[in-house]
C-alpha positions as CSV (number, residue, x, y, z in Angstrom):
1,M,66.1,26.4,-55.5
2,N,67.6,29.8,-55.0
3,L,68.1,31.7,-58.1
4,R,69.8,35.0,-59.0
5,I,68.2,37.6,-61.1
6,L,69.4,40.6,-63.1
7,V,66.6,43.3,-63.2
8,Y,67.1,46.0,-65.7
9,S,64.7,48.9,-65.3
10,N,63.1,51.4,-67.6
11,P,62.8,54.8,-65.6
12,L,60.0,56.9,-66.8
13,T,58.9,59.4,-64.4
14,V,61.2,62.4,-64.0
15,D,61.1,66.0,-62.7
16,K,61.8,67.9,-65.8
17,I,62.8,71.0,-63.6
18,G,65.2,69.5,-61.1
19,K,66.0,66.4,-63.7
20,T,65.8,63.9,-60.7
21,F,64.1,60.5,-61.0
22,Q,60.7,60.3,-59.2
23,Y,61.0,56.6,-58.5
24,W,58.0,56.3,-55.9
25,R,55.6,57.6,-58.6
26,D,57.0,55.6,-61.4
27,S,54.8,52.8,-62.8
28,G,57.7,50.7,-64.1
29,F,59.6,50.8,-60.7
30,I,56.3,50.0,-58.9
31,Y,55.8,47.0,-61.0
32,T,59.2,45.9,-60.6
33,K,59.0,46.2,-57.0
34,Q,55.6,44.3,-56.9
35,L,57.1,41.4,-59.1
36,I,60.5,41.1,-56.9
37,G,58.2,40.9,-53.8
38,S,55.8,38.2,-55.2
39,L,58.8,35.9,-55.9
40,P,60.7,33.6,-53.3
41,E,62.5,35.4,-50.7
42,G,65.4,33.2,-51.1
43,W,66.3,34.4,-54.5
44,R,68.7,37.4,-54.9
45,F,68.1,40.3,-57.1
46,Y,70.6,42.5,-58.9
47,W,68.5,45.5,-59.6
48,C,69.7,48.3,-62.0
49,I,68.7,51.5,-60.7
50,P,69.9,55.2,-61.9
51,D,73.0,56.2,-60.4
52,K,71.9,59.4,-59.6
53,I,69.5,58.1,-57.0
54,N,71.1,58.0,-53.5
55,Q,68.2,56.8,-51.3
56,T,67.6,53.3,-52.0
57,D,65.5,52.0,-49.0
58,W,62.4,52.1,-51.3
59,F,63.7,49.6,-53.4
60,L,65.2,47.3,-50.7
61,E,61.7,46.7,-49.0
62,A,60.7,44.4,-52.0
63,N,63.0,41.5,-51.1
64,K,65.6,40.6,-48.2
65,N,68.1,39.8,-50.9
66,I,68.3,42.9,-53.3
67,E,71.7,44.4,-54.3
68,I,71.5,47.6,-55.9
69,V,73.6,48.1,-59.2
70,P,74.0,51.9,-60.0
71,Y,73.6,52.1,-63.8
72,P,73.7,55.2,-66.0
73,Y,70.4,55.8,-67.0
74,S,69.5,59.0,-68.7
75,T,66.6,61.3,-67.6
76,S,65.2,60.7,-71.1
77,I,62.9,57.9,-71.4
78,H,63.8,58.0,-75.2
79,Q,67.4,57.8,-74.9
80,N,67.1,54.8,-72.6
81,R,65.6,52.7,-75.5
82,Y,68.9,53.1,-77.3
83,N,71.7,53.5,-74.5
84,F,73.3,50.6,-73.0
85,S,76.4,50.5,-70.8
86,V,78.5,47.5,-71.4
87,K,81.2,48.8,-69.1
88,T,78.9,49.1,-66.2
89,L,77.7,45.5,-66.3
90,S,81.1,44.2,-67.2
91,D,82.9,46.2,-64.2
92,Y,80.1,45.0,-61.7
93,F,79.9,41.5,-62.7
94,S,82.8,39.1,-63.0
95,Y,82.9,35.2,-63.1
96,V,82.2,34.9,-59.2
97,H,78.8,35.9,-59.8
98,D,76.0,33.9,-61.4
99,I,72.9,35.2,-63.1
100,D,70.1,32.6,-63.9
101,A,67.7,35.1,-65.6
102,V,67.0,38.8,-66.7
103,F,63.9,40.7,-65.9
104,C,64.2,43.3,-69.0
105,N,61.7,46.2,-68.4
106,Q,63.4,47.8,-71.6
107,P,63.0,45.3,-74.5
108,E,64.7,47.6,-76.8
109,V,68.0,46.8,-75.2
110,S,67.0,43.0,-74.8
111,A,69.4,42.1,-77.7
112,N,72.3,44.0,-76.2
113,I,71.9,42.1,-73.1
114,R,71.8,38.8,-74.9
115,V,75.1,39.7,-76.8
116,W,76.9,40.7,-73.5
117,F,76.2,37.8,-71.9
118,L,77.5,35.7,-74.9
119,N,80.4,37.6,-75.5
120,Q,81.5,38.5,-71.9
121,R,80.4,35.3,-70.0
122,R,79.6,32.6,-72.8
123,E,76.1,32.2,-71.2
124,K,72.7,32.4,-72.3
125,P,70.4,32.9,-69.1
126,T,66.6,33.0,-69.5
127,I,65.5,36.6,-70.7
128,F,61.8,37.9,-69.9
129,S,61.0,40.8,-71.8
130,F,58.2,43.3,-70.3
131,Y,56.6,45.4,-72.9
132,H,55.2,48.4,-71.0
133,W,54.9,50.5,-73.9
134,I,54.5,49.4,-77.7
135,D,55.9,51.5,-80.6
136,C,52.9,51.2,-83.1
137,D,50.6,53.2,-85.1
138,E,48.3,53.8,-82.1
139,S,51.1,55.3,-79.9
140,K,52.7,57.3,-82.7
141,T,49.5,59.5,-82.7
142,F,50.8,60.9,-79.4
143,G,54.3,61.2,-80.4
144,Q,55.4,60.8,-83.9
145,E,58.7,62.3,-83.5
146,L,59.6,60.0,-80.7
147,S,58.8,56.7,-82.5
148,G,60.7,54.7,-84.9
149,Y,62.2,52.0,-82.4
150,S,59.7,49.3,-83.4
151,L,62.7,47.5,-85.1
152,R,64.6,47.2,-81.7
153,Q,61.2,46.1,-79.8
154,I,60.9,43.3,-82.4
155,D,64.7,42.5,-82.1
156,G,64.2,42.2,-78.3
157,A,61.4,39.9,-78.7
158,Y,63.6,37.5,-81.1
159,N,66.6,37.6,-78.2
160,S,64.2,36.9,-75.2
161,D,62.9,33.4,-74.0
162,Y,59.8,35.0,-72.8
163,N,57.9,38.1,-73.7
164,M,55.4,39.6,-71.5
165,F,52.5,42.0,-72.4
166,H,49.8,43.6,-70.3
167,N,46.9,41.6,-72.3
168,G,45.8,40.5,-75.6
169,Y,45.2,44.1,-76.5
170,A,48.8,45.0,-76.2
171,F,49.9,41.7,-77.7
172,E,48.0,42.4,-80.9
173,L,49.2,45.8,-81.2
174,F,52.8,44.4,-81.1
175,L,51.9,41.6,-83.6
176,K,50.3,44.2,-86.2
177,E,53.6,46.3,-86.1
178,R,56.0,43.3,-86.3
179,N,54.0,41.6,-89.3
180,K,54.7,44.9,-91.3
181,I,58.4,43.6,-91.2
182,V,58.6,39.9,-90.4
183,K,55.8,37.3,-91.3
184,Q,57.2,34.2,-89.5
185,T,58.0,33.9,-86.0
186,R,57.2,32.3,-82.5
187,D,54.0,34.0,-81.4
188,E,52.0,32.6,-78.5
189,E,54.2,29.7,-77.2
190,N,56.7,32.3,-75.5
191,C,54.3,35.3,-74.9
192,Y,52.3,35.8,-71.6
193,F,50.3,38.6,-70.0
194,F,51.5,40.6,-66.7
195,R,49.2,42.9,-64.9
196,P,50.6,45.3,-62.5
197,S,48.6,45.5,-59.3
198,P,47.1,48.5,-57.8
199,Q,48.9,50.0,-54.6
200,K,46.9,50.0,-51.2
201,R,48.0,53.5,-50.2
202,D,48.6,54.5,-46.5
203,I,46.5,57.5,-45.1
204,T,48.2,60.5,-44.0
205,P,45.2,63.1,-43.2
206,F,46.0,66.7,-44.2
207,E,44.0,69.8,-44.8
208,I,41.8,69.5,-47.9
209,P,38.3,71.5,-48.9
210,T,35.4,69.9,-47.3
211,E,32.9,72.2,-48.7
212,K,33.3,71.0,-52.5
213,K,33.0,67.6,-54.2
214,I,36.6,66.6,-55.1
215,I,36.8,65.2,-58.5
216,L,40.4,63.4,-59.1
217,F,42.3,63.7,-62.1
218,N,45.4,61.5,-61.2
219,H,47.0,61.5,-64.7
220,R,49.8,63.2,-66.6
221,L,48.9,66.4,-68.5
222,N,49.9,65.1,-71.9
223,G,48.0,64.2,-75.2
224,T,47.1,60.8,-74.3
225,T,45.2,61.5,-71.1
226,Q,42.8,64.1,-73.1
227,W,42.8,66.5,-69.8
228,K,42.0,69.4,-72.1
229,E,38.5,67.8,-73.0
230,V,37.9,67.1,-69.2
231,V,38.6,70.8,-68.4
232,S,36.4,71.9,-71.1
233,I,33.4,69.7,-69.9
234,L,33.9,70.7,-66.3
235,D,34.1,74.4,-67.5
236,E,30.5,74.0,-68.8
237,I,29.2,72.1,-65.9
238,Y,30.6,74.7,-63.5
239,K,28.4,77.6,-65.1
240,T,25.4,75.7,-63.7
241,R,26.5,74.2,-60.4
242,Q,29.7,75.0,-58.4
243,D,29.7,72.3,-55.7
244,F,32.7,70.5,-57.0
245,M,36.4,70.9,-57.5
246,L,38.8,69.2,-59.7
247,W,42.1,68.3,-58.2
248,M,44.9,67.6,-60.6
249,T,48.0,65.6,-59.4
250,D,50.4,66.3,-62.3
251,D,52.1,69.7,-61.2
252,S,55.4,69.1,-63.5
253,K,53.8,71.2,-66.4
254,L,52.3,74.1,-64.4
255,K,54.3,76.7,-66.3
256,E,53.4,75.2,-69.6
257,F,49.9,75.3,-68.7
258,E,49.4,78.4,-66.2
259,F,45.9,79.3,-67.4
260,L,44.7,76.4,-65.1
261,R,45.4,78.5,-62.2
262,S,42.8,81.1,-63.3
263,K,39.8,78.5,-63.1
264,P,38.3,79.0,-59.7
265,Y,37.4,75.2,-59.4
266,I,40.7,73.6,-60.2
267,K,43.6,72.7,-57.9
268,I,47.0,71.3,-59.1
269,Q,49.1,69.7,-56.7
270,N,51.1,66.5,-56.3
271,L,51.1,64.5,-53.0
272,K,53.2,62.4,-50.8
273,D,52.0,58.5,-50.9
274,G,50.1,59.0,-47.8
275,E,48.4,61.9,-48.5
276,Y,47.5,60.6,-51.9
277,G,45.8,57.7,-50.4
278,Y,43.9,60.2,-48.2
279,L,42.9,62.3,-51.1
280,M,41.6,59.3,-52.9
281,S,39.5,58.2,-49.8
282,K,37.9,61.6,-49.7
283,A,37.3,62.2,-53.4
284,H,33.9,61.9,-54.6
285,F,35.5,60.2,-57.7
286,S,38.1,60.2,-60.3
287,I,38.2,60.7,-64.1
288,C,40.1,58.9,-66.8
289,N,40.0,60.1,-70.5
290,H,42.3,58.4,-72.3
291,R,41.7,57.8,-76.0
292,G,43.6,55.7,-78.5
293,Y,46.9,54.1,-77.3
294,S,47.0,52.7,-73.8
295,T,47.5,49.2,-72.8
296,W,47.3,49.5,-68.9
297,N,46.5,52.3,-66.5
298,M,47.8,52.2,-63.0
299,S,46.1,55.4,-61.9
300,V,42.7,53.7,-62.7
301,I,43.1,50.9,-60.7
302,D,44.9,52.6,-57.8
303,S,41.8,54.6,-57.6
304,I,39.4,51.9,-57.6
305,A,41.4,49.7,-55.3
306,N,41.5,52.6,-52.7
307,D,37.8,53.1,-52.7
308,C,37.5,56.1,-55.3
309,L,35.4,55.4,-58.1
310,A,37.1,56.0,-61.4
311,L,34.9,56.9,-64.6
312,I,36.6,55.3,-67.5
313,P,36.4,55.1,-71.2
314,N,34.0,52.4,-72.8
315,R,36.8,51.7,-75.4
316,E,40.3,50.4,-76.3
317,V,41.9,48.5,-73.6
318,Y,39.3,49.5,-70.9
319,K,36.9,47.2,-72.7
320,D,39.3,44.6,-72.0
321,M,40.2,45.5,-68.6
322,F,37.1,46.0,-67.2
323,E,34.9,43.7,-69.1
324,N,32.7,42.4,-66.3
325,S,32.1,45.5,-64.7
326,I,31.1,47.4,-67.7
327,R,28.8,44.4,-68.7
328,L,27.2,44.9,-65.1
329,Y,27.5,48.6,-64.2
330,G,28.5,50.2,-67.5
331,D,25.9,52.7,-67.4
332,E,27.1,54.3,-64.1
333,F,30.8,54.6,-64.6
334,S,32.0,54.1,-68.3
335,H,31.5,56.8,-70.9
336,D,32.0,57.0,-74.9
337,G,31.1,60.4,-76.1
338,N,28.9,61.0,-73.0
339,L,31.6,62.0,-70.2
340,A,29.4,65.0,-69.2
341,D,26.5,63.0,-68.5
342,I,28.4,60.4,-66.4
343,V,30.1,63.2,-64.6
344,I,26.9,64.9,-63.5
345,K,25.4,61.4,-62.5
346,A,28.6,60.7,-60.2
347,L,28.1,64.3,-58.9
348,N,24.5,63.5,-58.1
349,R,25.3,60.4,-56.2
350,D,26.2,60.2,-52.7
351,I,30.0,59.7,-52.0
352,L,29.3,56.3,-50.2
353,D,27.2,55.1,-53.1
354,N,30.2,55.9,-55.5
355,K,32.5,53.9,-52.9
356,I,30.1,50.9,-52.9
357,L,30.2,50.9,-57.0
358,A,34.1,51.1,-56.8
359,R,34.1,47.7,-54.3
360,N,31.7,46.3,-56.7
361,I,34.1,46.8,-59.6
362,V,36.9,45.4,-57.6
363,N,34.8,42.2,-57.0
364,A,33.5,42.0,-60.7
365,D,37.0,42.1,-62.1
366,K,39.4,40.6,-59.7
367,A,41.9,39.5,-62.0
368,L,42.9,43.1,-62.5
369,F,43.6,43.7,-58.9
370,V,45.4,40.4,-57.8
371,F,48.9,39.5,-59.1
372,S,49.1,36.2,-60.0
373,D,51.6,35.9,-63.0
374,N,54.6,35.2,-60.9
375,V,53.6,31.7,-60.4
376,T,54.0,31.5,-64.3
377,I,57.4,33.1,-64.1
378,K,58.6,30.9,-61.3
379,F,57.4,27.8,-63.2
380,L,58.9,29.0,-66.7
381,L,62.3,29.6,-65.0
382,E,62.5,26.2,-63.2
383,K,61.4,24.6,-66.2
384,E,64.3,26.2,-68.2
385,I,66.7,25.0,-65.6
386,A,65.5,21.6,-65.4
387,K,65.8,21.5,-69.3
388,S,69.4,22.7,-69.2
389,A,70.1,20.3,-66.3
390,T,69.5,17.4,-68.5
391,T,72.8,17.8,-70.4
392,K,76.2,16.5,-69.4
393,P,78.8,19.3,-69.1
394,A,82.4,18.5,-68.8
395,K,83.8,18.1,-65.3
396,Y,80.4,18.3,-63.6
397,K,81.1,15.4,-61.5
398,N,84.5,17.0,-60.3
399,V,82.8,20.1,-59.2
400,L,80.0,18.4,-57.3
401,D,82.3,15.9,-55.6
402,Y,84.6,19.1,-54.7
403,I,81.6,20.8,-53.1
404,L,80.4,17.9,-51.0
405,E,84.0,17.5,-49.8
406,N,84.2,20.9,-48.7
407,K,80.8,21.5,-47.4
408,S,80.9,24.8,-49.1
409,C,83.0,26.7,-51.7
410,Y,82.7,29.8,-53.8
411,K,82.0,29.3,-57.6
412,S,85.3,30.9,-58.0
413,D,87.0,28.2,-56.1
414,W,85.8,25.3,-58.4
415,V,86.4,27.6,-61.7
416,N,90.0,28.2,-60.7
417,K,90.6,24.6,-59.6
418,F,89.4,23.0,-62.6
419,W,89.8,25.5,-65.3
420,S,92.6,27.9,-66.3
421,F,90.2,30.6,-67.9
422,H,87.0,32.4,-66.3
423,A,84.5,32.1,-69.0
424,N,83.0,28.8,-70.6
425,S,79.6,27.7,-71.6
426,N,79.7,24.8,-69.3
427,F,79.7,26.9,-66.2
428,Q,76.0,27.9,-66.6
429,I,75.0,24.2,-67.3
430,I,77.0,23.1,-64.3
431,R,74.9,25.6,-62.1
432,D,71.9,24.3,-63.5
433,K,72.5,20.6,-62.6
434,L,73.9,22.0,-59.2
435,L,70.6,23.8,-58.3
436,M,68.6,20.5,-59.4
437,E,70.8,18.8,-56.6
438,N,68.9,18.1,-53.4
439,S,72.1,18.2,-51.4
440,I,73.2,21.7,-52.6
441,Q,72.1,25.3,-52.1
442,D,73.2,28.5,-53.3
443,N,73.7,31.0,-50.4
444,T,72.1,33.8,-52.0
445,T,72.5,36.1,-49.0
446,L,76.0,36.9,-50.5
447,S,76.7,38.8,-53.4
448,K,78.9,36.3,-55.2
449,T,77.8,32.7,-55.5
450,L,78.6,30.3,-52.6
451,Y,77.5,26.6,-52.8
452,T,76.9,25.1,-49.7
453,T,75.4,21.8,-48.1
454,D,74.1,23.9,-45.0
455,K,70.2,23.8,-45.2
456,E,70.0,26.7,-42.9
457,I,71.4,29.7,-44.7
458,K,71.5,32.7,-42.3
459,G,71.7,36.5,-43.2
460,N,69.6,38.9,-44.8
461,G,71.8,39.9,-47.9
462,L,70.9,43.5,-47.8
463,Q,73.3,45.6,-49.7
464,A,73.8,47.5,-46.4
465,Q,76.5,44.7,-45.6
466,P,79.9,44.9,-46.9
467,R,80.1,43.2,-50.4
468,L,82.3,40.1,-50.7
469,F,84.6,39.5,-53.7
């Protein structure tokens, strides 16, 4: 069956100087693109992206039936946890559109989405809330003044059909915070894990230093990454050997940390996608030094999947992510208070040996590097639709016969024929029953819902085509 999905984003990566969205570097957008691309190509996705983004080709690559919905996201990730534009969704979607499910990457507004559907459309689509960040004691350590929205996350969980966490560690952090306030709720039965996959990068050669061993630090320069400790350790190592350089990819805070320029072994430069892939292929290894709160790390799995060994902490979420690899090769790449020793060991190894170790890690923890949860999402959605289709909504037989008689018709056609109003709780149930009919399809190449008995649906449905109303 062809389904229609509303995708609500959580923009994270912003150029603080130009106040522009760096979507191609944004882990939230990257994961959403992976998720959409993994689901059936016949589905249609209404993807809410910041209205300040003018170039949308990157988003449209994920599926042939993607429709961009310009949405007034703020460049402040904190404001986006509170802001919700009823007007944008109400203006964009009318009764001619069907929405079967919502992928909400901002759980703090899941309740807003639920209320909008109930009030505006009298519908209750399946909502999947993806928890990319948990407001909890552990995360407050790195941003006390920006926390305090855990109630909205808990509210979002109650108003969602399914709640998706990175792993058991992230789920436990959420439960611990929730249990301070609410002692009784649904737990495991509606919670699943989602694992963002690494990106296999293209290779675009460019001039890089060849006389030094490149240590890659591909993390943000903020409190969670413990980058100052990395620099301090390398300062000491540099006193006794000068055969390496540290390449840091976050150049957004150069003015704030100008002192880094004075260090002869440090280079700070962000790169285009293919250049980043080339740098990983040439780097001797990379370093991760997170401490405290973290539920996933795209930079680490990107490095390892692109043949660049990552030195990781043997603590917190990394013990969960790399359990098998730490058990097999922990002394070679994991650190817990001995980062300097591990760095020296990795510097002393040949680059090919580091690459072999990276490949062994990929093989040891394959579940990290293969996106598989899409099957669960598809199964859960189809289960919800089948359950809804067991009910008997008013005038269903009239609608079915009307479609069969006309061979194809828009949702608006049968709504206007059999009802005098445009919002009714029966409409969603009727659609669910129609989707279960073998003789009827939804032509999801079009923006608005068109039911047809034609088994061969043509067209690519890209937003570049005129939108039909």
